[in-house]
N, C-alpha and C positions, 0 to 999 in steps of 0.2 A: 504494500500500500504506500502511496506517495504521501509524504508529510510535508505540509505547506504551512509556514508561519505567516500570518498577516500582522505586521508591525504598524501600530496606529489604528487598530481595529475599530475603535470607538469613535473615530472621527467621521466627518462626512464622506471623505473619499474611501477611508477604510470600510465603512458600512457598505458602500457601493461595490467595492472589491468582493466582499463576501457575496453579495447578490449576483454578481457577474460570474463568480466561481461556480455558483450553483447552476446558472444558466448554461455555462460552457462545459458541463459535464464533470465537474470536480466534486459533486455532492458527496460521493462515497469515500473522499480522501480524508486523511487525518489532518484536521485543520487546527492550528495553534492560533488563538487570538492573544495578541500581546499588545500592551499599552503602557502608558506612563503609571507611576505608582498610584496616583489617585483613582485609577480605574480598575486596579487589581481586585479580583473578586467579583466583579460585575459579571452578570450572564448576558450572553448575546445568542439569539436564535439563528440557527443555520441548518437549512435542509431538514427541518423537522426535529432538530435536536438542539440542546442548549450547550453553548461553549462558555467555559469560565475563563475570564480574562486573567492572563498570568504576566509576570514581569518579562522584560526583554531578556534578562539574563537566564530565566528559566527556559524561555524559548530557544536560546542558544544552546543550552545544556541538552535539550531533547534532539538536537542535531537534525533539523529538517533538511530535506533535499533542496528545498526552495524556500525563500523568504521574499515577500513582497512588502515594500515599505511605503508608508505614507504617514510619516511622523515628523517631517521637517528636516531641514539640512543638518542641524546640530546632531540630531539623533542618528541620522544616516552616517554622518561623519564618524561618529563614536562607535556605532554598532555594526554597520555593514562589514567592515574588515573583520570583526570577530565571528560573524556567521560565515564569511568566506573562508576563513582559516580552518573551519571544520569540514570544508568540502562543499558547503551549501552554495547555491547560485542565488545572488541577490538581484531583484529587479527594484530599483529605487525611483521613486516618484518625486523626490525633491530635486532641488537645483544643485545639490552638493557635487555630483560626479559628472554632470552633463558635458562640461568642456574639458574634462580630464582626457588627454590624448590616448590614454591606455584603456579607456572605458567606452564601449560602443553606445551611441545614442540612437535609439531604435524606434522607427515606425514600421511594424512588420511587413505591411504591403509594400514598403519601399526598399528597406536595407537590412532585412534580417540576416542576410549573408555576412554582415559585419560582425556578427557574434561567432566567435570561435569556441572550440571546445575548452580552451584553457581560461576563458573570460569567466570570472566569479562574481563580477558586479557589472550590471547592465543598467543604463540610465533611461528612464522614461522621459520624453521631452516635455516641455511646458505645453499646457493645454491649448493656447492660442497657436503655437507653432505646429502641433500635431495636425489640426484641422487644415491649416493653410497649406502645408507641404503636401499633404494628401491631395488637396484640390488641384495643385499646380504640377505635381510630379510627372504626370504624363506629358505635359507641355515642355517641361525641361528636357525630358528624354528626346522628344521629337524636334523641338526647335532650338533649344538652349535658352536660358533666361539671362538677360543682361542686367535688369534692374526690377526691383520691387518697391512699391510705395504703399504701405500698409496702414490702415486705420481701423482699430478695433473698438467694439462696443461690448464690454465684458460684463457678464452676469455677476451678481453679488455672491453667487454660490462659489465663485472662484476664490473668495476671501474666506469662506467657511461659515460655520453655523452663527457666529457672532454678528456677521454682516446680515445675514438673513433676518435675525432678530432685530437689529437696527432698522431695516426697512419696514418690517412688520410693525415694530413699536411706534415708529414716526407715522405710519399710515393710520393706525388706531388712534393716536393722539390727534392727528389732524381731523379725523372724522368725529371725534368726541367733543373737541373744543373749537373747531372751526377758526383757528388762528390763520393769519395770512401765511402762505407758503414761505415768503421770504423771512418770516420771523419764527418759523417753527423750531429750528434747532436751538436758537436763543431761548425761546420760551420754555422748551423741554428742559434745558439745562438749568434754568432758573427755578422752575417748579419741581422738577423731579430730583434734582441734585444727583447724588452718587448712584441712584437707581437707574439713571440713564447712562448706559455704558456703550457709547457708539464704537463700531470697528473703524470708522473712517474719520478723517479730520474735517469732513463736511457732511452735510445733510445729503441723503441719497433719495429720499422720497420726493417725487416731482423735481428731480434734479439729476444732473450727471456731471462729471468732472474729469478732466484730462490728467488723470493720476492713477497709476497702477504700479505697485512696488515702491521702491525708494528712489529718490532723486539722486543722480550722480553729479559730479562737478561740472560736467559738460552740458547739463540741462536735461538730458534724457533720464528716463527711469529704468530701473532694472528689468521691468517687464518689457519695455521696448527693446532693450539690448538683448534679451533672450531671443526674440524674434530674429534679430540680425544674426547672432552668432550660431544659434542652434540650426537655423535654416541652412546655412552654409555647411555645417557639419553633416547634417542628414543627407543633403543632396550631393555631398562630396565635391563642392565647388566653392572655393574661397574668392573667386573673382566676381561673384554676383554682388551688385551694389543694392543695398537695402536701407531704406529708412522707414520709421514707424512712429505712430502716435497711438497711445492706449487711453481709452476712455472707459470709465465705469458708469454703467447705466442701471436704473432701477428695475431690473429684469431677474427673474428666477427661472433658470431652465436652460440657458445656453449662451454661448458667445457668438457674436456676429462680427464679420470682417469685410471691409471693403478693400480690395486688392487691385492695384494698377500694375499690370505685368508687361514689362518691355522685353520682347524676345529678340533673339540674335538674327532672326530672318523673317521675312513676311510669312503670313499664315493665312489658311483658309478657315473662316469662321465655322463653317459646317464641320470641317475636320476636327477643330477645336472642341466642338459639342460632342463628336463621337469619342474623342480621346477621354474627355472628362467623364462622360457617361459610362465608358468601359473600364474605368478605374476601379478596382475592388474597394468596397467600403464607401464609394461615393455615389450619391443620387443626384442626378441632373433634374432641377425643378426650375424651369425657365419658360414660362408661357405668360408674358406680361399682358397679352390681350384678354386673358382670363384672371388676371391678378394673381398669378401663381409664381411665387418666388419664396426663397428660404426664409423662415422666421423661427425664432426660439420656441414658440409654441408648437411648432411642427417637429423640432428636433428633441424636445424634452423626453427623457428616458428612452431614447433610441441610440443606436451605435453608429449611425450614418453620418457622413459629412454631406450636407445639402449645398448645391452650388447652383446659382442662377444669376440673373441680370447680366449675362454675357453680351458684350458689345464692344465694337471697335473704338479705340480712342483716336479721334480725328485730329488731335492736337500734335501728334508725332507719329513717326512711321513704326510699324511692327509692334504696336502696343494695343493691349485690350484691358477692359475693366471686368471684374467679376465680384460677386458677393457670395460668401460662404457662412454657413451656420452649423454648429454642432453642440451637442450636449457636453459641456466641459467636464462634468463629473464622470461621464461615461468614456466616450471615445477620447476626450481630452485628458483622461487620467486613468480610471479603473479599468475600462475595457482594454485600452492599449496595453496595459501592464499584463492583464490576464491573457491577451492574445500572445504576447511574447512568451509567457509561461506555457501556454498550450503548444506553441511551435517547439519549445525546448523539450517538453515531454514527448511529443511526437518523434523528434529527432532520436530520443533515447531508446525509443522502441523500434527503430529501423534496423 
């Protein structure tokens, strides 16, 4: 029996990983649910049985064949090498190992061949990167990509349960008190005091802000730089010029991205549609005459990357625009990690 540890099992992504494990045929495996000390002893339901949450140290001692991490970069930095030292293969969802030249950064439909038999740590890309590279990967193979201009519209689920609670609490307070939107945050802070614990430095209800991650000295955010660096690594092309802007929006269910793609040669738009529609894991949803285009409500709790609004950019040669949407908790995190796991287990049985 395969033994799999889920590290960070009580978090949003960890819970989704357990769900996807069951869906992907791992229900009969020995599953170790591990989390931080405050969660030890809790029970989690999985495939009709209850898992008792254990410490990460106990999970290491049980020597699982695989460990899937969603516990943050510091936990991954500390514990992933300890799992790996036992012979375990770690699939890590944090930013810790993504740009390590010795660690493959993997979207299975694109570059599973980057994983060798000697790799004991495999990195799962950032959620926004996963959906975008999957949407454009066939275009890069066919035409080559010269430049990408990316604007993201990211769900609060990308920040975690605290962000969801902020959005919900602001929405409830607004409905109950009917304060002006512009004064909502100030009023809640004054009236609620310490009981109002926002995840963001700004109000998210009836608002959005161009801020994801931490600001760097050059004015970009860490979320924006992930799109730049991870895209080049996954596609294996450091010459691609990339610039990005990340925005957080009051949406629960999925990230959306507007992507301007400059190709290295001219293209046929009908062929572009066929290439995208034929990409595994991608659904072409592009019928503007019937108002059919990708939306977060369409993507929520599914594993596909939805692509639409395909159109030629008439402002410069060889360039097109597209819009893509995906559930950031599933394909953007949990599903991608479990797909890597599934490919690894299939290899081991060949």
